N, C-alpha and C positions, 0 to 999 in steps of 0.2 A: 669456197675453193672450187676452181674449175679443173677440168681434166688437164689442161695445158700447163697448169702450175706444178703438176706432179712430174717427178722423174721416175720412169720405170727402170728398175735395176734387175737385170736378168742374171741368174746364178746357175751355171751348169753343174752337173753332177759328175760322178766317176765315169770314166771310159767315154767321155765326150770332151768338148772344149767350147770356148765362147762362140766360135763360128757356127755351132749347132743352132744358134738362135737367128741366123741370118734371114730365114724365110719369115719368121715371126716379126722381125724388125721391119722387113719390107711391107708387111701387111698392116702394121701399126701406122706406118706413114709419117708424114711430117708433123702431124698434130701432136705427137707425143715426143717428149725428150726421153731418150733411151740410152742406157749404159749396159753393156754386156761385160760383167766382171770376170776376171780370170781367177777362178777358184783354185787355190793352191793344192787342195786334196791331201793335206798332210795330217791334220787333226781337226776335230770339231772345234775345239777351243781356239786353236791358232787360225783356222780358216774364218771363224766368226769374228775374231779380232781384226783380221784383214778386211772383211766386209764392212765392219764398223768404220774403218778408216776410209773406205770408198764412200760410204754414206756421209761421213763427216765432210769429206771433200766436196760433195755435191752441195751441201749447205742449205738444203730445202726439203720439203716433204717428198717422201719416196713411197713407191709401191714395190715391195720385194716379190720377185717371181722366181721360183726355184724348180729345177728338175732333179729328180732322183735324190742322191745324197745331198744335193744342195738344199733340200728341205731341212736337213739337220742343221745346216749352217744358218739359214735365215731364222729358224725357230730360236736359236741361241742368240744370234746377233741382234734381233729386233726386241728382245726382252728389255723392257724399261726405256726404250728409245722413243721419245715423243715425235721424232721426225718421220717414223715409219707409220703409215696410215692404214696399210692393209697387206695381206699376204695372198699369193696365188701359188698353189702347189700343183705342178704339172708332172703326173706320175712320180710324185715326190713324197718323201717321208715327212710326217708331221708328228714328231715324237713327244712323248710325255717324259717328265724328269726320270732319269735313270734308264731310258730306253736307247738302244743303239740301232744303227741301220741293219746290222746283221740280225739282231734279235727281232726287229719288226718284220723283216723280210721272211722270217721263219714262223711268224705268228700263226699263219694259216698255210696249208700245203700248196705247192704249185710252183715255187721258184726253182729254176734249173740253172741258176747262175753259177753255183759253186763248182759244178762239173766242167765249166768252160774256162775257168780262171787259170792263169799261169802266174807264178810268183818268183821273185828273186830278191836277194838281200840288197840293201842300200847302205851307203857308207855312214849315214847318220844313225843307223841302227834299225833293226826290224826288217820287214819285208815290204815290197811293193807288189801290187797285183794288177794285172790287165786281163782283158778277154782275149783268148787265143785267136789269131787271125782267121783260122779256118772256121771257128765257131761264131764269130762276131755277127755275121749277117742274120742267121737264124735266131740267135739269142737276143740281140740288142735291137735290131732294126729290120725285122722280117718284112715290113711293108714298104721298104724303099728298094730302088733298083740295085742290081748287082754291082754296077760301077760305083754308085754312091756309097753303098755299104763298104766296098773295098777301100774307098778313100777314108771313110770314117774310121775303119779299123786301123788304118795306118796313122791317123792323126789323133787317135784317142789319147787321153791323158790318164795314166795309171794313178791309182790311189794307194795310200799306205794301208796296211792291215790295221794300224792304229786308228786311222780315220773311220774305217768301216765298223770297227769294234768298240769305239769310244762312246760312252753313254752321254746323253744330254745332261749337262751339269746344272743349268739354271733351274731354280725352283718355281719359276714363273714362265713357262713356255709361252711364246708370243701369241699363239693362236687362242690362248685362254682370254686374252684381253683385246685382241685386234680382230676385225672382220676378215674372214678367209673365204677363198674360192678354190675349188678343186676341179682339175681336168684329168680324167683318167681313161686309160685304154683297157678294154677287156681282154686283149691279147698280150698284155705285158708279161714277159717271161722272167724278168728280174724280180719284180714285186707283184705278188699275186693280186688279182683284182679284189679279192675279199679283204685284203689288207687295206687297199685304197678306200674301199667303202667304209670299213671300220673307222679309219682315221678321219674321214670326212664327217661321219656321223658324230664321232667323239668331239670334234672341233666345233660342231654346230655350224657347219659351213653355210654361208649365205647363198652360195650357188654351187651346184655339182653338175658337171657336164661329162657324161660317160660316152665314149666313142667306140662303137663296135668295130672290132678288127684292128684297132690301133695298137702298135707295138710300144715297147718302152721308149723308143726314140720319137715320141710323138711331136716334139717341137720341129723335127725335120720332116716327118711324114705327113703330119696334119697341122701345118702352121696356121692355116686359116681358122680352124676351130680353137687353137690355143690363143691366137690373137683376139678372137671374139670374147673369150673368158677374161683376158687381161683388160680389154676395153670395158667390159661389164664391171669388173672390179674397180677400175679407175673412176668410172662414173658413180659407182656405189660409194666410194670413199669421198668423192667430190661433193656428193649430196649430203654427206653425214654432218 
């Protein structure tokens, strides 16, 4: 299987949206078929079901790439799916059965996300959360320009409290059976770098790229390094 036969499916996390992958897509270039999925951010189970629909519609082998909460989704969605050939976690959660995004982010000290969130009720029940406009730049994307951070803050997609607090249901997390690669920033204020290192080691990652000074929004601020890890993963599963 060659690189070109794969479709790279990019899954954004909470407080971002699919355009956050634009720089990565540009650097992957025409050699790769790429789809940036619109993650609903409603619940792990529901978001994973939607992603499985996307993968099914592609109809061929895929490499799943996730940012942040999106890691919860790809870990659930890829379980038992033979069309998924590998996983790339970009400052993303790689949960074990029974772990939630909230639980993992607090596994080691350092996350400052909770103090920046604003919440409000939604008609379907429960609350939705977003990062406050004034806090977004420093919290989420400290290494991008003021103008870009302001735009990202205004276009962020909120997540439900249910999504962030819901535990991984599958008893076969996808990283246990699929090769995985991790790209992490040591200046991530949402998910402490110690958590990223722990998850990468636990998953037996084939490749780990740690980027000094990179914020949580690494797909935006460091798209070249993220694209390099995706290409490495695509070649890795192509040679398998």
